[in-house]
C-alpha positions as semicolon CSV with decimal commas, in nm:
position;residue;x (nm);y (nm);z (nm)
1;M;-2,442;7,435;-3,385
2;A;-2,467;7,627;-3,059
3;D;-2,422;7,304;-2,866
4;K;-2,107;7,224;-3,068
5;K;-1,964;7,567;-2,993
6;S;-2,035;7,514;-2,624
7;K;-1,842;7,186;-2,627
8;L;-1,551;7,344;-2,810
9;S;-1,532;7,634;-2,563
10;T;-1,532;7,390;-2,270
11;L;-1,253;7,187;-2,430
12;E;-1,052;7,503;-2,495
13;F;-1,096;7,607;-2,133
14;L;-0,973;7,269;-2,004
15;V;-0,671;7,268;-2,234
16;T;-0,581;7,626;-2,135
17;F;-0,622;7,545;-1,764
18;I;-0,399;7,234;-1,785
19;A;-0,135;7,422;-1,982
20;L;-0,130;7,712;-1,732
21;F;-0,108;7,464;-1,444
22;F;0,201;7,290;-1,579
23;V;0,366;7,620;-1,681
24;T;0,307;7,761;-1,332
25;Q;0,442;7,447;-1,164
26;Y;0,752;7,455;-1,383
27;G;0,807;7,824;-1,310
28;I;0,780;7,774;-0,936
29;S;1,020;7,478;-0,937
30;Y;1,268;7,670;-1,159
31;F;1,277;7,998;-0,967
32;F;1,213;7,852;-0,619
33;P;1,384;7,512;-0,616
34;K;1,333;7,289;-0,314
35;N;1,635;7,220;-0,102
36;E;1,640;6,840;-0,097
37;N;1,951;6,840;0,124
38;K;1,786;7,042;0,400
39;V;1,836;6,872;0,736
40;P;1,522;6,843;0,956
41;T;1,550;7,064;1,263
42;V;1,389;7,143;1,596
43;T;1,232;7,489;1,632
44;I;1,071;7,678;1,917
45;S;0,802;7,946;1,882
46;M;0,526;8,120;2,078
47;Q;0,151;8,088;2,042
48;S;0,149;8,468;2,077
49;A;0,453;8,697;2,068
50;K;0,275;8,962;2,279
51;I;0,105;8,854;2,601
52;S;-0,092;9,071;2,842
53;E;-0,016;9,056;3,215
54;G;-0,198;8,769;3,381
55;N;-0,231;8,559;3,065
56;D;-0,040;8,236;3,017
57;P;0,260;8,225;2,779
58;V;0,236;7,915;2,557
59;I;0,555;7,779;2,398
60;I;0,543;7,556;2,089
61;I;0,824;7,307;2,023
62;N;0,825;7,170;1,669
63;N;1,028;6,851;1,620
64;Q;1,081;6,819;1,243
65;T;1,328;6,531;1,280
66;E;1,265;6,157;1,260
67;K;1,350;6,100;1,628
68;D;1,146;6,164;1,942
69;L;1,276;6,459;2,146
70;P;1,269;6,392;2,524
71;L;1,252;6,686;2,765
72;S;1,353;6,583;3,115
73;S;1,170;6,726;3,414
74;R;1,364;7,002;3,590
75;C;1,105;7,077;3,856
76;P;1,059;7,338;3,988
77;Q;1,219;7,481;3,671
78;P;1,021;7,475;3,342
79;P;1,130;7,245;3,054
80;V;1,291;7,545;2,880
81;D;1,531;7,814;3,000
82;I;1,383;8,161;3,057
83;A;1,581;8,487;3,049
84;L;1,479;8,851;3,090
85;I;1,608;9,079;2,813
86;E;1,677;9,439;2,911
87;G;1,805;9,713;2,682
88;A;1,870;9,676;2,309
89;G;2,161;9,645;2,066
90;E;2,504;9,668;2,225
91;T;2,357;9,759;2,566
92;E;2,136;9,450;2,574
93;K;2,151;9,260;2,903
94;K;2,028;8,903;2,944
95;T;1,942;8,780;3,294
96;D;1,875;8,409;3,345
97;L;1,568;8,351;3,563
98;M;1,521;8,070;3,813
99;A;1,187;7,958;3,955
100;N;1,169;7,855;4,317
101;Q;0,835;7,681;4,272
102;S;0,577;7,560;4,020
103;V;0,217;7,625;4,119
104;L;0,097;7,314;3,934
105;T;0,234;6,960;3,923
106;C;0,551;6,937;3,715
107;L;0,572;6,707;3,416
108;D;0,802;6,409;3,481
109;V;0,911;6,361;3,121
110;L;0,774;6,539;2,819
111;V;0,834;6,387;2,476
112;V;0,800;6,576;2,150
113;P;0,722;6,299;1,897
114;A;0,905;6,292;1,565
115;G;0,739;6,521;1,310
116;K;0,500;6,664;1,571
117;K;0,445;6,983;1,769
118;V;0,391;7,011;2,144
119;E;0,251;7,311;2,331
120;I;0,386;7,389;2,678
121;N;0,165;7,614;2,888
122;M;0,386;7,828;3,111
123;G;0,100;7,929;3,342
124;S;0,257;7,727;3,625
125;W;0,553;7,967;3,626
126;K;0,392;8,299;3,529
127;Y;0,402;8,435;3,885
128;A;0,757;8,310;3,949
129;L;0,921;8,407;3,617
130;F;0,702;8,659;3,435
131;E;0,606;8,912;3,703
132;K;0,773;9,206;3,526
133;V;0,660;9,373;3,207
134;G;0,931;9,332;2,944
135;T;1,094;9,111;2,682
136;Y;1,175;8,748;2,760
137;E;1,363;8,473;2,582
138;A;1,275;8,104;2,600
139;S;1,555;7,870;2,490
140;L;1,596;7,495;2,463
141;Q;1,928;7,312;2,490
142;L;1,920;7,025;2,242
143;P;2,078;6,680;2,296
144;E;2,381;6,599;2,079
145;K;2,193;6,388;1,822
146;F;1,952;6,679;1,759
147;A;2,218;6,951;1,773
148;A;2,393;6,792;1,475
149;G;2,103;6,887;1,250
150;N;2,064;7,241;1,378
151;P;2,279;7,548;1,302
152;E;2,314;7,581;1,680
153;D;2,266;7,344;1,969
154;N;2,037;7,598;2,137
155;V;1,707;7,712;1,985
156;S;1,526;8,014;2,123
157;V;1,236;8,256;2,077
158;R;1,161;8,597;2,222
159;F;0,826;8,732;2,340
160;R;0,694;9,027;2,538
161;I;0,481;9,056;2,850
162;S;0,292;9,384;2,812
163;E;0,076;9,592;3,042
164;V;-0,297;9,534;3,036
165;G;-0,484;9,784;2,819
166;F;-0,742;10,025;2,960
167;F;-1,049;9,837;2,832
168;T;-0,910;9,499;2,938
169;K;-0,839;9,638;3,285
170;L;-1,192;9,780;3,298
171;F;-1,338;9,447;3,187
172;R;-1,140;9,255;3,449
173;T;-1,225;9,498;3,729
174;F;-1,601;9,516;3,680
175;I;-1,687;9,182;3,516
176;T;-1,424;8,907;3,522
177;K;-1,298;8,951;3,880
178;P;-1,644;8,980;4,042
179;L;-1,767;8,674;3,853
180;F;-1,457;8,468;3,940
181;N;-1,477;8,556;4,308
182;A;-1,851;8,482;4,302
183;L;-1,762;8,136;4,166
184;I;-1,516;8,086;4,454
185;F;-1,778;8,207;4,706
186;I;-2,041;7,965;4,574
187;A;-1,790;7,678;4,568
188;S;-1,705;7,743;4,933
189;W;-2,066;7,659;5,028
190;V;-2,119;7,344;4,818
191;P;-2,008;6,991;4,919
192;S;-1,639;6,921;4,848
193;H;-1,615;7,272;4,695
194;N;-1,719;7,110;4,369
195;L;-1,645;7,328;4,067
196;G;-1,918;7,167;3,856
197;V;-2,195;7,249;4,104
198;A;-2,053;7,601;4,147
199;I;-2,054;7,658;3,768
200;I;-2,418;7,545;3,743
201;L;-2,529;7,770;4,030
202;L;-2,330;8,072;3,906
203;T;-2,463;8,030;3,550
204;I;-2,824;8,014;3,676
205;L;-2,762;8,315;3,903
206;V;-2,625;8,525;3,615
207;K;-2,913;8,419;3,387
208;L;-3,164;8,518;3,657
209;I;-2,998;8,859;3,693
210;L;-3,025;8,902;3,317
211;L;-3,376;8,756;3,303
212;V;-3,561;9,086;3,259
213;P;-3,349;9,234;2,975
214;N;-3,336;8,896;2,801
215;Q;-3,714;8,866;2,834
216;H;-3,756;9,206;2,667
217;A;-3,526;9,094;2,385
218;L;-3,723;8,773;2,325
219;E;-4,055;8,957;2,334
220;G;-3,924;9,213;2,088
221;Q;-3,812;8,932;1,858
222;K;-4,155;8,770;1,885
223;K;-4,329;9,095;1,789
224;L;-4,108;9,135;1,483
225;Q;-4,186;8,777;1,382
226;Q;-4,559;8,844;1,415
227;M;-4,523;9,150;1,195
228;Q;-4,326;8,966;0,925
229;P;-4,629;8,893;0,699
230;R;-4,724;9,261;0,684
231;M;-4,363;9,359;0,619
232;D;-4,354;9,108;0,332
233;E;-4,668;9,271;0,189
234;I;-4,491;9,608;0,190
235;K;-4,197;9,462;-0,002
236;K;-4,433;9,314;-0,260
237;K;-4,625;9,641;-0,290
238;F;-4,313;9,848;-0,357
239;P;-4,068;9,617;-0,537
240;G;-3,731;9,771;-0,611
241;D;-3,805;10,086;-0,407
242;A;-3,590;10,040;-0,096
243;A;-3,652;10,394;0,033
244;R;-4,030;10,354;0,017
245;V;-4,013;10,009;0,180
246;Q;-3,810;10,154;0,467
247;E;-4,052;10,446;0,506
248;E;-4,358;10,220;0,515
249;T;-4,186;9,981;0,756
250;M;-4,113;10,265;0,997
251;K;-4,478;10,374;0,978
252;L;-4,587;10,018;1,053
253;W;-4,358;9,994;1,356
254;K;-4,492;10,323;1,486
255;E;-4,852;10,217;1,426
256;M;-4,806;9,888;1,611
257;K;-4,591;10,048;1,882
258;I;-4,293;9,826;1,807
259;N;-3,940;9,931;1,897
260;P;-3,687;9,736;1,684
261;L;-3,416;9,807;1,944
262;Q;-3,618;9,607;2,197
263;S;-3,487;9,283;2,047
264;C;-3,119;9,376;2,023
265;L;-3,036;9,642;2,285
266;P;-3,092;9,415;2,591
267;T;-2,880;9,148;2,424
268;L;-2,597;9,395;2,370
269;L;-2,616;9,506;2,733
270;Q;-2,586;9,153;2,871
271;L;-2,324;9,035;2,620
272;P;-2,018;9,157;2,820
273;I;-2,141;8,969;3,128
274;L;-2,193;8,647;2,935
275;I;-1,849;8,681;2,773
276;G;-1,695;8,748;3,115
277;L;-1,862;8,438;3,258
278;F;-1,725;8,233;2,968
279;F;-1,368;8,354;3,032
280;V;-1,405;8,294;3,406
281;V;-1,506;7,933;3,351
282;R;-1,244;7,875;3,080
283;S;-0,943;8,040;3,245
284;G;-1,034;8,046;3,612
285;V;-1,084;7,678;3,686
286;S;-0,739;7,666;3,849
287;I;-0,691;7,899;4,144
288;E;-0,312;7,880;4,132
289;T;-0,290;8,019;3,778
290;S;-0,562;8,281;3,837
291;R;-0,446;8,447;4,159
292;H;-0,429;8,784;3,984
293;M;-0,811;8,764;3,964
294;L;-0,865;8,689;4,335
295;Y;-0,974;8,945;4,591
296;S;-0,738;8,985;4,889
297;F;-0,950;8,775;5,130
298;Y;-0,920;8,470;4,899
299;L;-0,543;8,482;4,840
300;D;-0,475;8,225;5,114
301;L;-0,693;7,954;4,960
302;P;-0,512;7,620;4,915
303;P;-0,416;7,517;4,559
304;Q;-0,657;7,222;4,556
305;F;-0,953;7,417;4,693
306;L;-1,182;7,340;4,399
307;G;-1,297;6,985;4,328
308;H;-1,262;6,914;3,956
309;A;-1,450;6,582;3,937
310;F;-1,815;6,606;3,832
311;L;-2,043;6,319;3,717
312;G;-1,740;6,114;3,616
313;F;-1,580;6,401;3,419
314;D;-1,255;6,582;3,485
315;L;-1,371;6,941;3,443
316;L;-1,025;7,053;3,334
317;K;-1,010;6,815;3,035
318;P;-1,215;6,806;2,712
319;S;-1,489;6,546;2,662
320;V;-1,510;6,393;2,315
321;F;-1,802;6,150;2,328
322;I;-2,068;6,316;2,545
323;M;-2,047;6,694;2,577
324;P;-1,999;6,792;2,207
325;P;-2,304;6,591;2,082
326;L;-2,509;6,714;2,378
327;L;-2,426;7,077;2,301
328;V;-2,512;7,027;1,933
329;V;-2,857;6,891;2,024
330;L;-2,931;7,162;2,282
331;Q;-2,812;7,444;2,056
332;F;-3,018;7,304;1,766
333;I;-3,332;7,294;1,983
334;Q;-3,278;7,653;2,097
335;M;-3,212;7,782;1,744
336;K;-3,513;7,589;1,609
337;M;-3,737;7,743;1,874
338;M;-3,607;8,092;1,801
339;M;-3,685;8,051;1,431
340;A;-4,012;7,863;1,484
341;K;-4,231;8,147;1,358
342;Q;-4,025;8,201;1,049
343;K;-4,161;8,020;0,745
344;K;-3,911;7,858;0,515
345;K;-3,900;8,045;0,190
346;Q;-3,869;7,884;-0,146
347;T;-3,729;8,029;-0,461
348;E;-3,806;7,938;-0,819
349;I;-3,511;7,836;-1,033
350;V;-3,528;7,816;-1,409
351;V;-3,298;7,555;-1,559
352;K;-3,179;7,644;-1,907
353;P;-3,199;7,555;-2,192
354;Q;-3,488;7,314;-2,125
355;G;-3,682;7,580;-1,932
356;K;-3,802;7,336;-1,663
357;K;-3,885;7,479;-1,322
358;S;-3,793;7,327;-0,988
359;W;-3,850;7,434;-0,631
360;V;-3,565;7,417;-0,377
361;P;-3,535;7,553;-0,020
362;E;-3,358;7,887;0,005
363;L;-3,045;7,872;0,221
364;D;-3,109;8,201;0,395
365;Q;-2,945;8,336;0,710
366;Q;-3,197;8,165;0,939
367;T;-3,132;7,823;0,785
368;I;-2,758;7,869;0,826
369;M;-2,804;7,974;1,191
370;I;-3,021;7,670;1,269
371;Y;-2,788;7,408;1,123
372;V;-2,440;7,561;1,119
373;M;-2,431;7,728;1,461
374;P;-2,491;7,405;1,661
375;L;-2,221;7,224;1,464
376;M;-1,975;7,509;1,533
377;I;-2,049;7,494;1,907
378;G;-2,002;7,115;1,904
379;F;-1,672;7,151;1,717
380;F;-1,542;7,402;1,972
381;A;-1,647;7,169;2,255
382;F;-1,390;6,912;2,139
383;N;-1,114;7,151;2,252
384;F;-1,280;7,320;2,550
385;P;-1,255;7,168;2,900
386;V;-1,574;7,010;3,032
387;A;-1,614;7,309;3,267
388;V;-1,681;7,537;2,968
389;S;-1,912;7,283;2,802
390;L;-2,105;7,248;3,129
391;Y;-2,152;7,625;3,149
392;W;-2,270;7,634;2,786
393;A;-2,513;7,345;2,838
394;V;-2,673;7,502;3,147
395;S;-2,695;7,842;2,979
396;T;-2,859;7,686;2,670
397;L;-3,109;7,488;2,881
398;F;-3,206;7,806;3,063
399;G;-3,247;7,983;2,728
400;I;-3,468;7,700;2,596
401;A;-3,696;7,724;2,901
402;Q;-3,723;8,101;2,867
403;Q;-3,789;8,078;2,494
404;F;-4,061;7,816;2,556
405;Y;-4,231;8,052;2,803
406;V;-4,224;8,342;2,558
407;M;-4,364;8,127;2,274
408;K;-4,650;7,999;2,491
409;E;-4,734;8,343;2,628
410;K;-5,042;8,482;2,453
411;K;-4,968;8,854;2,428
412;P;-5,140;9,024;2,132
413;L;-4,983;9,319;1,954
414;T;-5,096;9,657;2,085
415;Y;-5,253;9,888;1,826
């Protein structure tokens, strides 16, 4: 009888769900009808409407028509018109801006395919057109066959170049700029000023500088792992009493002379430097678009100072077939080593109504870190230039070596 009621309730749920679905769909189509006569258009937008000084404006052109949209090269001018907007309302003044040079090679012909979007990085013109803080307008004059489908033959978007905030300025002054100029210094001493070799050497140098605090963090983590069995005993001894468990845990740490901050504080201290190094490698691979980060004695460096070819890779372009899988493997090895002392827990699940018991692995935070984190890094590597992937690979290899040393080191807990 109970089983029959269960089937009836399931059937009722399905019928109710289907009815609500169709009623909702009808309501949406009635109150918000689709405009079948809408003509496909071309639109222009910004990746970010507010851009800090020194960062690259990125324009997005969305071609919603069924025809390819060609954008002829206007070198040294960008593919779109740029104007500076001053004032507001009736006093608004628009000044058309002209670039006398492009710091990078101009595109001959850029095509926005039908039904696709194209991003145009304006970093080549940021020193020629966007030197002032203020509001700008990017506009695109459409050909006649595209203008017929648009309300106007000119599509535009406005964005703002804003001053750098206090913390960003602090970060650039004490972390990003020194690291970027260190990269240039190292590159000046290696053959062909190769960027790949410079990235490897700079990454190793930074990891060596951070060796001591990182060593303390790994040793602190190892101590906590060694104490895990006794901490589990405390939880079993006082089930459901969180206050008592915390009190006994603190006593245990004090007894064994363990400082829980030893495993996290050094990591927090070195995190800004590692983040700064990441941004330097990602954004600073081109001198011409990063001159705001250069010290005065490097301002006269030629545009092609850095060599971007390394082991058959173009360091400025993503690698699909080699770097992402490599990073997944390296990150997995590092995460596996970090969690090596942690035993996989199992949890008992009772399946009703039969009452049979089965054992399945518990998907705890450690399991997620071991398997999900490497896949995330590999996914990001599909979009990052090889220069960033190279930095990440070298940093991970260094971390694996350091982790191996800590695991092999026989250092008993002090009582």
